[in-house]
Residue, then its C-alpha position, 0 to 999 in steps of 0.5 A: m499499499i502506498d502511504t501518500i500520494i501528492e496529486r497533480a502538482h508541478i514537480f520540479d526535480g531539483t536539477g533545474s529542469p522544467p516541471l512535470a504536472c503529475d502525481l508522486a507516491v511515497v512508500n515508507d521513507r522513499i519516493a516510489l512512483i511518479g506519473d499518473l497515479s489516479e488508479h492507485d490506492a493510498h493511505e493519504r492523498i494530498d491535493g497538489r493542484g496549482l502548487t509546486l512540489c520540489p525536494g526539501f531545502i538543504d540549509v548548508h550553513s546552519h548554526s543549530d548544532e546543540l539546538w537539535l537536542i534542545n529544540p528537536r521540533c526545529e520549527g523555524k526551519i521546517l516552516q521554511g521547507v528545510t528538511t536537512e541542515i548542515g551544522g558545524n560551521c564557522g569553526s564551531s561544532v558539537a564535537p569532538l570536545r576536549g578541555l576548554a571546548f568541553e567546558r564552553k559547550q557545557e556552559e552553552l547547554a546550561r543556559y537552556g537547562y540541558g544536562e546530557q553530555w557527550n565528547d565525540l560526534d558518535g555520542f552526539f549523533t546517538l543522542i539525536e537518534r534516541n531523542g528524535v529530531a524533525l529534520n535531517v542533520a549533518t555536521l562539519i568538524g570545527l577547527g576552532t573547536t578542535r584548536r580550543g581542545v588542544r590549546a584553549d584560547r591562547e594565540g600563537k602557532l601550535d607546537r608539534r604535539e598540539s598539531e598532532a593532537q588537533c589532527a587526531l581530533v579532526r580525523e576522529g570527527v570525520e571518521q565518525g561522520g563529519l562532512g569535512v572541516s570548517s574555519g571561522l577565521i575572525y573568531v577566537p581561537s580560529r583566528y590564530a590558525d595559520l595556513d599550515e595549520l588549516v592545510a594540515c587539518a584539511r588534509q586529515a579530512r581528505d584522508a578520512g574521505q571527506p575532502r571539504y574545507v568550509s571557511h568563514l574567511r579571515d576578512e570579508g571587507d577591506a582584505l576580502f581578496e587576500a582572505l579569499d586567496e588564503a582559502l583557495e590556497v588551502g584548497r590547492r595545498a590540501e587537495v580539497a574542495v573549498q566552500c566560501s561561507h556567507h560570501k559577501a563584501s562588508g562595509k560601504k567602502n567595499w561595496g562592489k568588491a563582490h563582483d571581483s571576488l566572484r571572478a576570482i572564484d571563477r578563475a580558480r574553478a577554471s584552473g581545476l579547483t572545486v570551489h562553491a559559495d553560499a549566501y543568505p538573502y539579506t543585507a545585515m549580517w549577525t555575529d558577535l559584537a566582540t568582532i568590533l574589537p581589534k585583534e590585539a584586544l582579543f589575545g589570551g581568550r575571554e578572561e584576559t580580554l575582559t581584564r584588558l577591557q576593564d583597564p582604564e588606560i587600555a579602554a580609553g585607547l580602544v574607545f578613541r580607536l573605535e570612535l575613529e573607525r566606526a564614527d558613522t556606523w554605530r546606528d548600523i549595529t543592532i543588539a540581537g541577543g546574548l544578554s542577561e536579564r539585567n540588559a535584556r531590554l536592550a535587545g533590538l536597540r541600535m548602539d547609538e540608542i543604547a549610548r543615549t540611554w546610558n548617556t555616553h559615547p557609543a564606543r564606551a557603551a559597546l565596551r560596557l556591554l561587552i564587559e557586563e555580558r562577558l563578551e556574549p552579546q550578538a549583533l546585527f551589522f547592516s553592512m552590505h549592499e543588496d546589489d552585491v547580495n544579488a551578484v553573489l546569489s546570481a553565481s551558478f556555484t552559490c547555494i543557500g545557507s541561513d547562517a541561523s539556528a533552528r529556533a522556535l517561535s516562542g519559548v527558551t530558544a526564542q530569545g532576544v531579537p534574532h536576525p529574520r533569516t532565522y525564520g525567512t531565508f528560503p521563502r525570501i529567495f522566492s519572494r524577493f529574488v525570483r518574483g521580485r528582482k528576477t535574479f533567477e527562474i524558479a527552477e534554478a532557485i530550487r536547484r540552489m537549495t536542493s541538488l546543488p548542496a546535496d552534490i557539494f556535501g555528498l548527501a546520498n539520495r537527497g536533493r532530487i525528486r526521483i524514484g528511490a530517493y528519500a522523500d524529503l519534499v516541500l509543497f508550496d504556492a509559488e506565487r504566494i510563498a514569502d517571508t514575513a519575519t522582519y528585523e523588528r519582528p523576527f518571530s514570524a513564520p513564512v506563508g505559502i508552504k502547505s506541506v513538508l515531508v521528511n523521510g516520507k513523514a509530514v512535519v508540516h501539514n496544511g501549514a501546521i507543525t505536526g510534531a513528528l520527529p522523522g529526521r535522521a543523523l547523516r553520518g558522512g552524508c548517509c543514513i547508517 
C-alpha cells in the first residue's frame, strides 16, 4: 500500500529542469512512483493542484548544532521547507570536545537547562537518534573547536604535539561522520590558525574521505581578496574542495568588491579547483559584537580580554580607536541577543540608542556591554549592499545557507531579537529574488537549495525528486510563498508552504507543524 500520494502538482526535480504536472507516491521513507497515479490506492492523498512540489531545502550553513537536542521540533526551519541542515560551521561544532571546548559547550547547554553530555560526534549523533529530530542533520568539524581542545584560547602557532593532537581530533570527527572541516577565522581561537595549520587539518579530512574545507574567511571587507586567496590556497595545498561561507563584501567602502571576488572564484574553478559559495538573501549580517574589537584586544581568550577591557588606560585607547573607525556606523549595529536579564531590554536597540540611554559615547557603551555580558552579546551589522547580495546569489556555484539556528517561535530558544533569516531565508529567495528582482527562474532557485548542496556535501539520495530517493519534499504556492519575519519582528513564520515531508513523514501539514520527529543523523552524508 502506498502511504501518500501528492496529486497533480508541478514537480520540479531539483536539477533545474522544467516541471512535470503529475502525481508522486511515497512508500515508507522513499519516493516510489511518479506519473499518473489516479488508479492507485493510498493511505493519504494530498491535493497538489496549482502548487509546486520540489525536494526539501538543504540549509548548508546552519548554526543549530546543540539546538537539535534542545529544540528537536526545529520549527523555524521546517516552516521554511528546510528538511536537512548542515551544522558545524564557522569553526564551531558539537564535537569532538576536549578541555576548554568541552567546558564552553557545557556553559552553552546550561543556559537552556540541558544536562546531557557527550565528547565525540558518535555520542552526539546517538543522542539525536534516541531523542528524535524533525529534520535531517549533518555536521562539519569545527577547527576552532578542535584548536580550543588542544590549546584553549591562547594565541600563537601550535607546537608539534598540539598539531598532532588537533589532527587526531579532526580525523576522529570525520571518521565518525563529519562532512569535512570548517574555519571561522575572525573568531577566537580560529583566528590564530595559520595557513599550515589549516592545510594540515584539511588534509586529515581528505584522508578520512571527506575532502571539504568550509571557511568563514579571515576578512570579508577591506582584505576580502587576500582572505579569499588564503582559502583557495588551502584547497590547492590540501587537495580539497573549498566552500566560501556567507560570501559577501562588508562595509560601504567595499561595496562592489563582490563582483571581483566572484571572478576570482571563477578563475580558480577554471584552473581545476572545486570551489562553491553560499549566501543568505539579506543585507545585514549577524555575529558577535566582540568582532568590533581589534585583534590585539582579543589575545589570551575571554578572561584576559575582559581584564584588558577593564583597564582604564587600555579602554580609553580602544574607545578613541573605535570612535575613529566606526564614527558613522554605530546606528548600523543592532543588539540581537546574548544578554543577561539585567540588559535584556536592550535587545533590538541600535548602539547609538543604547549610548543615549546610558548617556555616553557609543564606543564606551559597546565596551560596557561587552564587559557586563562577558563578550556574549550578538549583533546585527547592516553592512552590505543588496546589489552585491544579488551578484553573489546570481553565481551558478552559490547555494543557500541561512547562517541561523533552528529556533522556535516562542519559548527558551526564542530569546532576544534574532536576525529574520532565522525564520525567513528560503521563502525570501522566492519572494524577493525570483518574483521580485528576477535574479533567477524558479527552477534554478530550487536547484540552489536542493541538488547543488546535496552534490557539494555528498548527501546520498537527497536533493532530487526521483524514484528511490528519500522523500524529503516541500509543497508550496509559488506565487504566494514569502517571508514575513522582519528585523523589528523576527518571530514570524513564512506563508505559502502547505506541506513538508521528511523521510516520508509530514512535519508540516496544511501549514501547521505536526510534531513528528522523522529526521535522521547523516553520518558522512548517509543514513547508517
